[in-house]
N, C-alpha and C positions, 0 to 999 in steps of 0.2 A: 504493500499500500504506500508506504513513505518513498521508496525508490522511484516508483513510477511517478507519482506526485512531483516530486522534486525534479525528475527529468522533464516532465511536462512543463513545468514553470520555467526551467532553464531555457528551454526551446523557446516557448512563447516570449518571455521578456528578452532573450537574446535576439529574437527576430525583430521584435517591437523596437529596441535600441539600435539594431543594425538599420532598420528602415528609417528611423529618424535621421541617423548619420547620413543617409543618402541626399537628404535635401541640403542645399545651401543655407546659410544663414538667412538669407533674405526670403527663401522659398518656404522655410518654416513658418513664417508670417505672411505668407501670400494666400489671399481667399482664392480657392480653386473655381467655385461657381457659386451663384448666389443661394444663399441658404445654408452654405456648408461652414463648418469650422475649418480653420487653418490647422496645419499639421502640428503646430504648437499647442493649439487649443486641445486637439485630440490627446496629445500626450499628457498635457496638464490635466485633464479630465481623469485619465487613468491614474496619474500620480495622487490626484484628491481623492478618488475612489479607493486606492489601496494602502494610502498613508495611515498609520496608527493601528495596524493590525495586532501588533504585540499588546498594546493595551486593552483591545477587545478580548484578546486570548488569555489575558491575565487578570481580567475582570471577573465579573460574576459568571461562572461557568458551572455546570451540573452535569452529572452523568445520568442520562436518560434511558428508558427502554428502548428508543428507536435505534435503528441501525444507523451507523455513522455516515452512511451515504444513500440513505433513502431519497434525498432531494436531488441528487445528481441528475436524474432524467429530466426533471422539470427544468432545472437550471440550464442544461443542454439545449432543451427545446426552446427556450426563450432567447438565450443569447447568441445560438448558433444558426438562428433563422434570420438570415441577412435580408430577407425580403420584407420583414417588418421593422418599422421605425419606432423608437421610443423617445419620449422627451426626458432629458436628464434631471434628476432632483435638483434643487437650487443649491444644496450644500455642496455638490460636486460639479456644478456648472464651471466651466473653465471662464476665467476672466478675458475680457476683451482687451488685450494689451499685447505689447512686442514680447516675445519669448526668446530667450538664449538658448540655442540648441545644445551647447555643452552642458548647461545646467539642467536641462530636461533628461538627457542622456545619463548624467550622474545621478539624478533623482531616481530614475527607472532602475539603475544598477543597484542603488542602495535598497530599493524595495524588493528587488529580486533576491538580494541576499538576505533580507530579513525574512522573506516568505520561505527560503530555503532552510533558514534557521529554525523557524517555526515548525515547518514539515519534520525536521529531523528530531527536534527535542522536546516537543509538546505532546500530550496526550490528545491526540486528533479525534478522539471518540467523545470528546466533552462538548457539550452544547453551550454555546455563548447566548447566555440569557439577556444580555444588554443589546444585542445586534438582531434586527429582525428584517426580512425583505417582505414588503406587502405583498399579500397573496400566497406567499411561500412559509413564512414563519421563522422561527429561530433557526440556526444553523449549528452543526457541529463544527469544530475547527477545521476538519478535513473539508467539510463542505464550503466552508468561508474561503478556504484556500482555493478551492476548485472554482468558486463562484469569481474570485478575483481574477484568477487566470481565463476562465472563459469569457469574462467581460473583457479582458486585455485582447483575447483572440478576436472578439467582435470588432473592436476598434483597430486592431492590425489590419482586418480586412479594409476597413474604412480608410486608414492611413495609406495602405497600398493603392487604393482608388484615387486619393487625393495626389499621391505621387505620380501617377500616371498621367492626370490631368495637368499637373504643374509642369511637368517635363515635356509636354507636347504643344 
């Protein structure tokens, strides 16, 4: 369970950082088309959505009777359906400003390292009682890491689409 999760996190966040690095500094802040975020905003959204995981995992957790991974199919169904668009909650909505490519990559790498550490050293079967996804409920630490990773995969797809538009 831990090895596969860690590998998946490494792959996703590695690809995310690598894709951000393909953009020039000015392209990171270029709006590719009307209604779209910039590459910098996409990266900032993922940074905001995945920051502070350690605090959530160390706060109010409980051992519940549910399987540690029972919400994985629901999370996959939501976040890997690229045909459906969702509105970002305000607290992880990226600010409309100029972003520094190097700072974004550094933050993404720091978050990947933190997620890897949590995957390796925490009891992934504990449920985070202070974190809830509307319509899904509380997640185990395993599901929380999976959620962050699959959310990053969704936006990696978006980032690659932005790159294609910006480079053409």
